[in-house]
C-alpha positions in Angstrom: -15.9 -69.7 30.6 -14.9 -72.7 32.8 -15.4 -72.4 36.4 -12.0 -71.1 37.5 -11.9 -68.5 34.4 -16.1 -67.0 35.9 -15.1 -67.5 40.2 -11.6 -65.4 39.0 -14.1 -63.3 36.9 -17.4 -62.8 40.0 -14.0 -62.4 42.6 -12.3 -59.6 40.5 -15.8 -58.0 39.8 -16.5 -58.0 43.9 -13.1 -56.4 44.5 -14.1 -53.9 42.0 -17.5 -53.0 42.6 -17.0 -52.8 46.6 -13.9 -50.6 46.2 -16.7 -48.0 45.6 -18.1 -48.1 49.0 -14.3 -48.6 50.8 -13.0 -45.2 48.4 -16.4 -43.6 49.3 -15.9 -43.6 53.4 -12.0 -43.0 53.2 -12.6 -39.7 51.3 -14.6 -38.5 54.3 -12.0 -39.0 56.9 -8.6 -37.7 54.6 -9.1 -35.5 51.3 -9.5 -37.3 48.4 -6.2 -35.8 46.2 -3.8 -36.7 49.2 -5.4 -40.7 50.5 -5.1 -41.2 46.4 -1.3 -40.8 46.4 -0.9 -42.5 50.1 -2.9 -46.3 47.5 -0.4 -44.8 44.5 2.7 -44.7 46.7 2.0 -47.8 48.4 0.8 -49.7 44.9 4.5 -48.0 42.7 6.2 -49.5 46.1 5.3 -53.5 45.5 5.0 -52.8 41.3 9.0 -51.4 41.5 10.5 -54.8 40.6 8.3 -54.5 37.2 9.6 -50.7 35.7 11.3 -51.3 32.9 13.0 -48.9 31.1 12.6 -48.7 26.5 14.2 -46.3 25.0 11.6 -44.9 22.5 8.5 -45.5 24.1 8.8 -43.8 27.3 7.6 -40.4 25.9 3.8 -41.5 25.3 4.1 -44.3 28.5 5.2 -41.4 30.7 2.6 -39.0 29.6 -0.5 -42.1 29.4 0.8 -42.6 33.4 0.4 -39.1 33.5 -2.8 -39.5 32.6 -4.2 -43.3 34.3 -2.3 -42.7 37.3 -2.5 -39.0 38.8 -4.7 -36.6 37.1 -7.7 -38.9 36.8 -7.7 -40.4 40.3 -7.2 -36.8 41.8 -11.0 -36.2 39.7 -12.3 -39.6 40.4 -11.5 -39.0 44.4 -12.7 -36.2 44.3 -15.6 -36.5 42.9 -16.8 -39.6 45.0 -16.2 -37.4 47.5 -19.0 -35.4 46.6 -21.5 -37.6 44.7 -23.3 -40.7 46.0 -20.6 -44.1 44.7 -23.7 -45.7 43.2 -23.8 -42.5 40.6 -20.5 -41.7 40.6 -19.8 -45.7 39.3 -22.4 -45.2 37.1 -20.4 -42.0 35.6 -17.3 -44.0 36.0 -18.6 -45.6 32.9 -18.2 -43.1 30.5 -14.5 -43.7 29.8 -15.6 -46.2 27.6 -17.9 -43.7 25.4 -14.9 -41.5 25.3 -12.6 -44.5 24.3 -14.3 -44.6 21.1 -14.3 -40.7 20.5 -10.8 -40.6 20.8 -10.4 -44.3 18.7 -12.4 -42.4 15.7 -10.0 -39.1 16.4 -6.9 -40.7 16.9 -6.5 -44.1 15.3 -8.4 -44.3 12.5 -11.4 -46.4 14.3 -14.8 -45.9 12.1 -18.2 -46.1 14.3 -21.6 -47.6 12.6 -24.7 -46.7 13.8 -24.8 -49.3 16.9 -22.2 -48.3 18.7 -23.4 -44.0 17.8 -26.3 -44.9 19.3 -24.6 -47.1 22.4 -22.5 -43.2 23.0 -25.4 -41.1 23.1 -27.8 -43.8 25.6 -24.6 -43.9 28.1 -24.3 -39.9 27.6 -27.9 -39.4 28.1 -27.9 -41.9 31.2 -25.3 -40.5 32.9 -27.2 -36.5 32.4 -30.2 -38.1 34.0 -28.2 -38.6 37.0 -26.8 -35.8 37.2 -29.1 -33.4 36.8 -31.8 -35.2 39.0 -34.5 -33.1 41.6 -33.1 -33.1 45.1 -34.8 -32.0 48.1 -31.7 -29.6 48.6 -30.3 -27.3 46.3 -26.8 -27.6 47.4 -27.1 -31.3 47.6 -27.9 -31.1 44.1 -25.3 -29.1 42.9 -22.9 -31.5 45.1 -23.6 -34.5 43.3 -23.9 -33.0 39.7 -20.5 -31.2 40.3 -19.0 -34.7 42.0 -20.2 -36.2 39.0 -18.6 -34.2 36.9 -15.6 -34.0 38.6 -15.8 -38.4 38.3 -16.5 -38.3 34.0 -13.9 -35.8 33.9 -11.4 -38.3 35.3 -12.3 -41.3 33.4 -12.4 -39.1 30.0 -8.5 -38.3 31.5 -8.3 -42.3 30.9 -9.8 -42.3 27.7 -6.5 -39.8 27.0 -4.6 -41.8 28.6 -5.9 -45.1 26.6 -4.7 -43.7 23.4 -1.1 -42.6 24.5 -0.8 -46.3 26.0 -2.0 -48.0 23.2 1.1 -46.4 20.9 3.2 -48.6 22.5 2.9 -51.8 22.7 6.7 -52.3 23.6 4.9 -52.8 27.2 3.4 -55.9 29.2 0.6 -54.9 30.7 2.1 -55.2 34.6 5.1 -53.0 33.2 2.4 -50.5 32.3 0.3 -50.5 35.5 4.3 -49.9 37.1 4.9 -47.6 35.3 1.2 -45.9 36.0 1.8 -46.4 39.3 5.3 -44.1 40.2 3.9 -41.7 37.6 0.4 -41.5 39.3 2.0 -41.6 43.5 4.6 -38.4 42.6 1.8 -36.7 40.4 -0.7 -36.8 43.2 1.6 -35.8 46.1 2.4 -32.9 44.0 -1.5 -32.0 43.6 -2.2 -32.4 47.1 0.4 -30.0 48.3 -1.2 -27.5 45.5 -4.9 -28.3 45.9 -5.3 -29.6 49.3 -4.6 -28.5 53.0 -5.3 -30.2 56.6 -3.7 -33.7 55.0 -1.2 -34.4 58.8 -4.2 -32.8 60.4 -7.3 -35.0 58.8 -4.5 -38.3 59.1 -4.1 -37.4 62.7 -7.6 -37.3 63.1 -9.1 -40.6 61.4 -9.6 -43.5 62.3 -6.2 -45.5 61.6 -7.5 -49.4 61.3 -9.5 -48.4 59.1 -7.7 -46.4 56.8 -4.8 -49.2 57.2 -6.9 -50.6 55.6 -9.0 -49.2 53.1 -5.7 -48.4 51.5 -4.3 -52.0 51.7 -7.7 -53.2 49.6 -6.8 -50.1 47.2 -3.9 -50.9 47.1 -4.0 -54.6 46.2 -7.3 -55.3 45.6 -8.5 -52.9 44.0 -5.5 -52.1 41.8 -3.3 -55.5 41.5 -5.6 -58.4 41.9 -8.2 -57.0 39.9 -5.7 -56.1 36.9 -3.4 -58.9 36.8 -6.9 -60.7 37.2 -8.8 -58.8 33.7 -5.6 -59.1 32.2 -5.4 -63.3 32.9 -8.8 -63.7 31.9 -8.3 -62.0 28.2 -5.0 -64.3 27.8 -8.3 -67.1 28.1 -11.3 -65.7 26.8 -12.6 -63.9 23.8 -11.9 -60.0 24.7 -16.0 -59.6 23.4 -17.0 -61.8 26.7 -14.8 -60.2 29.3 -14.5 -56.0 28.5 -19.1 -56.2 28.7 -18.7 -58.8 31.9 -16.6 -56.7 33.6 -20.4 -54.2 33.4 -21.5 -56.5 36.4 -19.0 -54.1 39.1 -20.9 -51.4 38.3 -24.4 -53.1 39.3 -22.6 -54.6 42.5 -21.0 -50.8 43.1 -24.4 -49.2 43.2 -25.9 -52.4 45.3 -22.9 -52.0 47.6 -23.9 -48.2 47.7 -27.6 -48.5 48.3 -27.5 -51.4 50.6 -23.8 -50.1 52.9 -24.1 -47.0 52.8 -28.1 -45.4 52.2 -27.2 -44.3 48.8 -31.0 -43.3 47.2 -32.0 -45.8 45.0 -35.2 -43.9 42.9 -37.1 -44.1 39.3 -33.8 -42.0 38.1 -31.5 -43.8 39.0 -32.6 -47.0 37.6 -33.6 -45.4 33.9 -29.9 -44.0 34.3 -27.9 -46.0 35.1 -30.2 -48.7 32.9 -29.5 -47.2 29.6 -25.9 -45.9 30.8 -24.7 -49.4 30.8 -26.6 -50.3 27.7 -24.8 -47.5 26.1 -21.7 -49.3 27.4 -23.1 -52.4 26.6 -23.6 -52.3 23.2 -19.6 -50.3 22.7 -17.8 -52.1 24.6 -19.5 -55.5 22.2 -19.2 -54.4 19.2 -15.7 -53.1 18.7 -14.7 -56.2 20.9 -16.2 -57.9 17.6 -14.4 -55.7 15.4 -10.6 -54.8 16.8 -10.3 -57.3 19.9 -7.5 -55.6 21.7 -6.3 -52.7 19.2 -8.6 -50.7 20.3 -8.4 -48.9 24.3 -11.7 -49.3 24.5 -11.4 -53.0 24.9 -9.3 -52.0 28.4 -10.6 -52.1 31.7 -11.2 -48.8 32.7 -8.6 -48.2 35.9 -11.1 -48.7 38.6 -10.6 -45.8 41.3 
């Protein structure tokens, strides 16, 4: 890895890691799905020029877009409102074991004992964090529910990745354009069905912060982050790039603890290390065996 590739990778992980803090603060002022809808609308506008209609492939891409651009963010942003940024970042890594399980069921993948151990470690690690005892029973239930919602969002992403892997006619940037368009429509529908008080919360919010947060989410988290990831995949082996993105979770935990005061006790250390170790095993084994043919080698679409 040259210095340029290393700088891009570190910049990408920093942007994605800090993104958890931005979203956690933003959903404290706006309903989470409403915030996600505004963010995705901006992404859709910026990516509109890359929309390409390819007959015979649109059903899979639009279905994948619903999972990767709407349902996942609805669950993840709602989960981030309840859980700490650190716990949510770790729970989001469940995308990898979920994608592995689905690739076995629908894409003909085969897993050996090492990846099975990795999957088990990841799930147990997240369970340790989610079921941790808190001083307040309500806080304990809230964090567990938040982690569950984030995990459900990760599962939605894994389903979407399976849809996308069966359609190879699109370039990554074209897929991102379709995901943002479908996500924009889907999230606006979901916020009007499940949330209330959007106008009042927006009126009361800090406009400067919310504007900055939306710009950061759209341009930094979505466009720069995923463009950088695919740029790196064109120049480096998947077995190098995919595991390196685990640095995003480490940085998200660091930012959450330092900037938001997230609790950092033995439980989150043990659970986090188990999850990252398990995901790392799955990523390395999958990358060596299948390269970019598996949905596991794609980045989870960070919130």
